[in-house]
Every structure is written in C-alpha cells, then in structure tokens.
C-alpha positions, 0 to 999 in steps of 0.5 A, spaced: 493 426 558 486 429 558 488 434 563 494 436 559 489 437 553 484 441 557 490 445 560 493 446 552 486 448 550 485 453 556 492 457 554 489 457 547 482 460 549 485 465 553 490 468 548 489 475 546 489 479 539 490 486 538 488 490 532 492 497 530 487 503 529 485 503 522 489 508 517 486 513 514 484 512 507 487 516 501 483 518 495 486 515 489 485 515 481 485 509 476 490 511 471 492 506 465 499 507 463 501 510 457 507 507 453 514 511 456 511 512 462 514 511 469 513 511 476 517 518 476 513 521 471 506 519 474 509 521 481 511 528 478 504 528 475 500 528 482 506 531 487 505 537 490 511 542 488 515 541 494 514 534 495 519 529 495 518 525 489 521 519 492 516 519 497 511 519 492 514 514 488 514 509 494 507 511 496 505 509 488 509 502 489 505 501 496 498 502 493 499 498 487 503 492 491 509 493 486 516 490 488 519 494 483 519 501 479 517 497 472 510 499 469 507 496 462 503 500 457 496 498 458 497 496 466 492 500 470 495 503 477 492 507 483 495 514 484 494 518 490 489 524 488 493 530 485 496 534 491 499 539 486 
C-alpha cells in the first residue's frame, strides 16, 4: 500500500503546467451607461471608421464579461479607448 501511495505521489509531483504568454493589455475607459444607450451605440462611439462594429461589440462584451447585449442605465462598463 505504501509503495502505491509513493508511486501516486511521484506521478503528481512530476506533472507539469504551461502558462500561455501574457496578452498585451489594451487601454480602456470607464463609461456610465445613459438611458437608451446600447452596445452598438457604444461600439460606434469608439470604433475606427472602417472597423466592423460586430468585432467592437464582441470586444466590449469580453471586457465586461457580458453574456448578452443588454445594458442598464447607470451601469459602469469598460470601453476600449477610442480608435476613431
């Protein structure tokens, strides 16, 4: 039994973990959502003129860990710095 426990501990001790390279940070601004604002409105306000708004909306969703496109007035969200 002792040999089995030692062998199991040896397997666990020799396991390895690999971390990915750190991602580059992006500059953000904090924004308080006004009544009637949507992710699309906010995306349009920070997007480059030729940038696909769908990509900007997806980036805002990722930055804020949003499961959907719904926003509430008074909510604080992070927006990528204006690129337009």
